[in-house]
C-alpha positions in Angstrom: 46.7 13.6 220.9 48.8 11.9 223.6 51.8 12.2 221.4 51.4 16.0 221.1 50.9 16.3 224.9 54.1 14.2 225.5 56.0 16.5 223.1 54.7 19.6 224.9 55.7 18.2 228.3 59.2 17.3 227.0 59.7 20.8 225.6 58.5 22.4 228.8 60.9 20.2 230.9 63.8 21.0 228.5 63.1 24.8 228.9 63.1 24.6 232.7 66.2 22.5 232.6 67.9 25.0 230.4 66.8 27.9 232.7 68.1 26.2 235.8 71.4 25.3 234.1 71.7 29.0 233.1 71.0 30.0 236.7 73.7 27.6 237.9 76.2 29.0 235.5 75.4 32.6 236.2 77.8 33.5 239.1 77.0 37.3 239.2 74.7 39.5 237.2 73.8 43.2 237.6 71.2 44.7 235.3 70.8 48.0 237.2 67.1 47.7 236.7 66.8 48.9 240.3 68.7 51.7 242.0 72.2 50.6 242.9 72.2 51.9 246.5 72.9 49.1 249.0 74.4 46.8 246.4 77.2 49.1 245.2 79.3 51.1 247.6 80.8 54.4 246.5 84.3 55.1 247.7 84.7 57.8 250.4 88.3 58.6 249.4 88.8 62.3 248.8 90.1 62.0 245.3 86.9 60.4 244.0 84.3 63.2 243.8 82.6 61.9 240.6 78.9 61.4 241.1 77.4 58.1 240.0 73.7 58.1 238.9 71.1 55.5 238.2 70.1 56.6 234.7 68.3 55.4 231.6 70.4 54.7 228.5 69.7 57.5 225.9 66.7 56.5 223.9 65.8 53.4 226.0 63.9 52.5 229.1 66.8 50.4 230.2 68.8 51.7 233.2 72.5 51.6 233.8 75.2 53.1 236.1 76.1 56.5 234.8 79.3 58.6 235.0 77.5 62.0 235.3 80.3 64.6 235.5 83.3 65.5 233.4 86.9 65.6 234.6 86.4 63.6 237.7 87.7 60.4 239.4 85.1 57.8 240.1 85.2 54.7 242.3 82.4 52.2 243.2 82.5 48.6 244.2 80.1 45.6 244.6 81.1 42.8 247.0 80.2 39.4 245.7 78.3 36.9 247.9 81.2 34.5 247.6 84.5 34.6 245.8 84.7 33.4 242.2 87.4 30.7 241.8 88.9 31.2 238.3 90.9 28.0 238.5 87.7 26.0 238.2 86.7 25.4 234.5 85.9 28.3 232.2 85.0 31.8 233.4 83.3 34.5 231.4 83.6 38.2 232.2 81.2 40.4 230.3 79.8 43.9 230.6 78.3 46.7 228.5 79.4 50.3 228.1 77.9 53.1 226.1 80.0 56.2 225.5 77.1 58.5 225.1 79.3 61.6 224.7 82.2 59.8 223.1 85.5 59.1 224.9 88.5 61.4 224.2 90.4 60.7 227.4 89.4 58.3 230.1 88.7 54.7 231.0 85.6 52.6 231.0 87.0 49.4 232.4 86.2 47.1 235.3 88.5 45.8 238.1 87.9 42.3 239.4 89.2 42.6 243.0 90.9 40.1 245.3 89.4 39.2 248.7 89.6 42.1 251.3 92.2 40.0 253.2 94.6 41.3 250.6 94.3 44.7 252.3 91.5 46.9 251.1 88.0 48.1 252.2 85.0 49.0 250.1 84.6 52.5 251.5 88.3 53.1 250.8 88.4 51.6 247.3 90.9 53.3 245.1 93.6 52.7 242.5 95.8 50.9 245.0 93.2 48.3 245.9 94.5 44.9 244.8 92.8 43.4 241.8 93.2 40.1 240.0 92.0 41.2 236.5 91.4 44.6 234.9 89.4 44.5 231.7 87.7 47.1 229.4 88.1 50.2 227.2 90.8 52.8 227.8 91.4 55.8 225.5 93.6 58.9 225.8 96.1 60.4 223.4 98.0 57.6 221.8 96.3 55.0 223.9 93.3 53.3 222.3 92.8 49.7 223.6 90.6 47.3 225.4 92.7 46.6 228.4 93.3 43.1 229.8 95.7 43.0 232.7 96.3 40.0 234.9 98.0 40.5 238.3 99.8 37.3 239.0 101.9 36.4 242.0 105.5 35.2 241.5 105.7 32.2 243.9 109.5 32.7 244.3 109.6 36.4 245.0 106.0 36.8 246.4 105.6 39.9 244.2 102.5 40.6 242.3 103.3 41.5 238.7 100.9 43.2 236.2 100.9 41.2 232.9 99.4 43.2 230.0 97.8 41.7 227.0 99.9 42.4 223.9 98.3 44.0 220.9 94.8 44.4 222.4 91.8 45.3 220.2 90.8 49.0 219.8 87.9 50.7 221.3 84.9 51.3 219.0 84.7 55.0 218.1 81.0 55.5 218.0 78.4 56.3 220.7 76.5 53.0 220.6 76.2 50.4 223.3 79.0 47.8 223.1 79.4 44.5 225.0 82.9 43.3 226.0 83.6 39.7 226.7 86.7 37.9 228.1 86.5 34.1 228.1 89.1 32.4 230.3 89.5 28.7 229.4 90.9 25.8 231.4 93.5 25.1 228.7 95.1 28.6 229.4 93.6 30.2 226.4 91.7 33.5 226.7 89.4 35.0 224.1 88.3 38.6 223.7 85.0 39.4 222.1 83.5 42.8 221.2 79.8 42.6 220.4 80.0 38.9 220.3 82.7 38.9 217.6 86.1 37.5 218.5 88.8 40.2 218.2 91.7 38.5 219.9 92.9 35.1 221.2 95.8 34.6 223.5 97.5 32.1 225.8 98.3 33.1 229.4 101.6 31.2 229.3 102.8 32.5 225.9 105.5 35.2 226.0 104.1 36.3 222.6 100.8 37.3 224.2 101.6 38.9 227.6 104.2 41.5 228.6 106.0 40.7 230.8 105.5 36.9 230.3 103.9 35.0 233.2 106.8 32.6 233.2 110.1 34.5 233.8 113.2 33.8 231.8 115.4 31.0 233.1 118.5 33.1 233.0 119.2 36.8 233.5 122.3 39.0 232.9 124.5 39.0 235.9 124.1 42.4 237.6 127.6 42.1 239.2 129.4 41.2 236.0 131.6 44.1 234.7 133.2 44.7 231.3 137.0 44.2 231.4 138.9 47.4 231.0 140.8 46.0 228.0 137.7 44.9 226.2 137.7 46.5 222.7 134.3 46.8 221.0 135.5 48.6 217.9 135.2 46.5 214.8 137.2 49.0 212.8 139.3 52.1 213.4 140.9 54.9 211.4 144.2 53.8 209.8 146.8 55.9 211.6 149.4 55.4 208.8 147.2 56.8 206.0 148.1 60.1 204.5 146.2 62.3 202.1 147.4 61.9 198.4 149.2 65.0 197.0 146.7 65.4 194.2 143.6 65.4 196.5 142.0 68.8 196.1 139.5 69.3 199.0 138.5 72.7 197.6 137.3 71.5 194.2 133.5 72.1 193.9 131.1 69.3 193.4 129.6 70.8 190.3 130.9 73.2 187.6 129.3 75.0 184.6 128.9 72.9 181.5 131.1 74.9 179.1 130.0 72.8 176.2 126.3 73.8 176.6 124.9 76.4 174.2 121.7 78.4 174.4 118.9 76.7 172.4 117.7 78.5 169.3 114.5 80.5 169.9 115.2 81.1 173.6 113.3 84.3 174.6 115.7 86.2 176.7 113.5 89.3 177.1 110.3 87.4 178.0 109.5 86.7 181.6 108.1 83.3 182.6 105.0 84.9 184.1 103.1 88.0 183.2 100.3 90.1 184.8 96.8 88.7 184.0 95.5 91.1 181.4 91.9 90.2 182.3 92.3 90.9 186.0 90.8 94.1 187.3 91.2 95.9 190.6 88.3 95.0 193.0 85.9 97.9 193.6 86.3 97.7 197.4 90.1 97.8 197.2 91.6 100.5 199.4 95.2 101.4 198.5 95.8 103.0 201.9 94.5 100.0 203.8 95.2 97.1 201.4 98.4 98.5 199.8 99.1 99.0 196.1 97.1 96.5 194.1 98.9 94.1 191.8 97.4 92.0 189.2 97.8 88.2 189.7 100.3 86.4 187.5 99.7 83.9 184.8 102.1 81.8 182.7 103.5 83.7 179.8 101.8 82.2 176.7 104.8 83.1 174.5 106.9 80.7 176.5 104.8 77.7 175.7 106.1 77.5 172.1 109.6 78.5 173.0 112.4 76.3 174.5 112.5 78.7 177.4 112.2 82.3 178.7 114.2 84.7 180.8 117.9 84.8 181.4 119.6 81.7 180.0 122.3 80.1 182.2 124.6 77.2 181.5 123.6 74.1 183.3 125.8 72.6 185.9 127.6 69.2 185.5 129.5 67.0 187.9 133.1 68.1 188.4 135.4 65.3 187.4 138.1 66.7 189.8 135.7 66.7 192.8 136.8 64.4 195.6 135.4 66.1 198.7 137.0 66.2 202.1 139.6 63.6 202.6 139.5 61.3 205.5 141.6 58.3 206.5 140.1 54.9 205.6 139.0 52.4 208.3 140.8 49.2 208.8 139.9 46.0 210.7 140.7 46.1 214.4 142.9 43.1 215.3 141.9 43.4 219.0 138.1 43.4 218.3 136.2 41.2 220.7 132.6 42.0 219.8 130.0 43.8 221.8 130.4 42.9 225.5 127.4 41.5 227.3 127.3 40.4 231.0 127.2 36.6 231.5 123.9 34.9 232.1 123.1 33.5 235.5 120.1 31.4 236.7 117.1 33.7 237.4 116.4 33.4 241.2 112.7 34.3 240.4 112.2 31.7 237.7 109.5 29.2 238.1 107.6 26.7 236.0 103.9 26.9 235.5 101.2 24.6 234.1 98.4 27.0 234.8 98.1 30.6 236.0 97.7 30.8 239.7 94.6 33.1 239.5 93.6 35.0 242.6 89.9 34.7 243.5 87.5 37.5 242.5 85.7 38.8 245.6 84.3 42.0 244.2 83.8 44.0 241.0 84.9 47.6 241.0 84.9 50.6 238.7 87.8 52.9 239.4 88.4 55.4 236.6 89.5 58.9 235.7 87.7 60.4 232.7 87.4 63.8 231.0 84.0 62.8 229.5 80.6 62.3 231.2 77.8 60.1 229.8 79.6 56.8 230.2 77.0 54.2 231.0 77.8 50.7 232.5 75.2 47.9 232.2 74.6 44.2 232.4 77.7 43.2 234.3 78.1 39.4 234.2 80.3 36.7 235.6 79.4 33.2 234.3 80.8 29.7 233.9 79.4 29.1 230.5 79.9 30.9 227.2 76.3 30.0 226.3 75.0 32.0 229.2 77.1 35.0 228.1 75.8 34.6 224.6 72.2 34.4 225.8 72.6 37.7 227.7 74.1 39.4 224.6 71.2 38.2 222.5 68.5 39.3 225.0 69.9 42.3 226.9 72.4 43.9 224.5 71.5 43.1 220.9 68.0 44.7 220.9 69.4 48.0 222.2 72.2 47.9 219.8 70.0 47.3 216.8 67.7 50.2 217.8 70.7 52.6 218.3 72.3 51.5 215.0 69.1 52.2 213.1 68.7 55.5 214.8 72.3 56.5 214.0 71.7 55.5 210.3 68.6 57.7 210.1 70.4 60.6 211.7 73.4 60.3 209.4 71.1 60.2 206.3 69.2 63.3 207.6 72.3 65.4 208.4 74.4 63.9 205.6 72.2 63.0 202.6 75.2 62.8 200.3 77.0 60.3 202.5 80.1 62.4 203.0 80.4 61.9 206.7 82.7 58.9 206.2 85.1 61.2 204.4 85.2 63.9 207.0 88.3 62.5 208.8 90.0 62.3 205.4 89.2 66.0 204.8 90.5 66.9 208.2 93.8 65.3 207.5 94.0 66.9 204.1 93.5 70.4 205.5 96.5 69.8 207.8 98.5 68.4 204.9 97.9 71.5 202.9 99.7 73.5 205.6 102.9 71.6 205.2 105.6 74.1 204.0 106.9 72.2 201.0 103.3 72.2 199.6 102.9 75.9 200.0 103.1 76.5 196.3 100.1 74.2 195.7 98.1 75.1 198.9 95.4 77.0 197.1 95.0 74.3 194.5 94.7 71.6 197.3 92.2 73.7 199.3 90.1 74.2 196.2 90.0 70.4 195.6 89.1 69.7 199.2 86.3 72.2 199.0 85.0 70.6 195.8 85.3 67.1 197.4 83.2 68.3 200.4 80.5 70.0 198.5 80.2 67.8 195.3 79.8 64.2 196.3 79.9 63.0 192.7 83.6 64.1 192.4 84.7 63.4 196.0 86.9 60.4 195.3 88.3 61.9 192.1 89.2 65.1 194.0 90.9 63.1 196.8 92.9 61.2 194.2 93.9 64.5 192.5 95.2 65.8 195.9 97.2 62.6 196.4 98.7 62.9 192.9 99.8 66.5 193.7 101.4 65.4 197.0 103.2 62.5 195.4 104.4 64.6 192.5 105.8 67.3 194.8 107.3 64.6 197.0 109.1 62.8 194.2 110.2 66.2 192.8 111.9 67.0 196.1 113.6 63.6 196.1 114.6 63.2 192.4 114.8 66.8 191.3 112.8 69.8 190.0 110.8 70.2 186.9 112.2 69.0 183.6 115.1 71.1 182.2 114.8 73.0 179.0 116.5 71.3 176.0 120.2 72.0 176.0 122.1 71.9 172.7 125.8 70.9 172.6 128.6 72.3 170.5 129.2 70.0 167.6 132.7 69.2 168.7 131.6 68.0 172.1 132.2 64.4 172.7 129.5 62.0 173.7 131.2 61.3 177.0 130.8 65.0 178.0 127.0 64.7 177.6 126.9 62.0 180.2 129.2 63.6 182.8 126.4 65.1 184.9 123.7 63.1 186.6 120.0 64.2 186.2 119.5 64.3 190.0 122.3 66.7 190.6 121.4 68.9 187.7 117.8 69.1 189.0 118.9 69.9 192.5 120.9 72.9 191.2 118.1 74.1 189.0 115.7 73.8 192.0 118.0 76.0 194.0 118.2 78.5 191.2 114.4 78.5 190.8 113.9 79.1 194.5 116.4 81.9 194.5 114.8 83.6 191.5 111.2 82.7 192.4 108.7 85.3 191.1 106.7 87.3 193.7 103.7 85.5 195.1 100.3 86.5 193.8 98.2 88.8 196.0 95.1 87.0 197.1 92.0 89.0 196.2 
């Protein structure tokens, strides 16, 4: 009995100790459970007309700070009780955002501001207010990234430089609540988590991770150095003594008719490649005055399938052995070549060595954004000195909401998309655009038909998409390597074997492609 009591007492003490440790490591936490008035100060600047609201997250009883209007600039700030010193141990920056109406163009990031001695006031908070770190989602046009920018002071020049994280993670594209975490470590490493999963790891002092690097280059090009007037950067030049050979015929064509070719036996000169569809009938609602004269759609002439070819036969083209093209003088090495000139390197006056970043203290947290979307909800903003504390908040404050939203999203998708085709919609959207590409015009109807089947018949979706890809690749390679296969060409018996090999398949095909395009049959009238 006494043993059980001792165990219970120990567990209770351990729980309290853990709670107090968490409190010690939690530097700042904002849950927005209560209205934000009094704690958060809205900027009075004229540009910032967006209205902030204390609002529930959609589908929850949990409150957050809401961006309530579209196409507005927003600015709001919370002054911390005391500045956070980033140089002391680890620091964790964490917050949640939910893009309830999506995010096509706008930001959802936080700015961690320097003390007001740096020259700013809460009521005048704007995009010029000096910050130490900017962190969070930003998406517009080609931009889709989770920003992390460190403003660092160059001790030599005194200038504050924005250092951007290279290759940042992308913003999740759904409308669920996501939690963003940046962990600044005393060994100069920084980790970035989305929903508790590490997406990126970097080092503040690595030139591979930040642009521009925190540590400047030791040398720089001399801005006063000038290229000498006699510096010759030409590796080669045209031979001034070269002359065109007397037998060089610039007018000779690249290709000539193959005089050795003969028309294959069985060629149907009087049969067209396509004929009117005998089974087609004029639609009952066709109005000749309004719609024009009706024409039956064309089909492949069945007589041509067994024959070597139909229509007017023409000799194929072959490479002209006398072709040389336009003559130009050859290039020769330049004896005065000195290479590409570069200014000499001089010591960088702004260079400095650094063991650790000289972080500016964080005295306030601000949200200063311009966005075309409303419905952005900020919640559970945390600054902590322990990764465990941040993880605890993710587990207790974020994860339950996320699981509910994820399950609701799944149910809604199943209800509106029982066949599971929603994941393919972006693929379909791209394929519709691809079908409009000019070089696919001949196959547009076929591609559109396959897309329609893929959208409406889930059992053949993947097969239809593969078929479309095959069509696109076939046309693509046809454009590169030549047109459809040529009819069989018979040679005169006396022709030598060499003459059969004088023309290349690619050049023949290009010529045939030009002929086909010039004599292309009229397009079918769509009924």
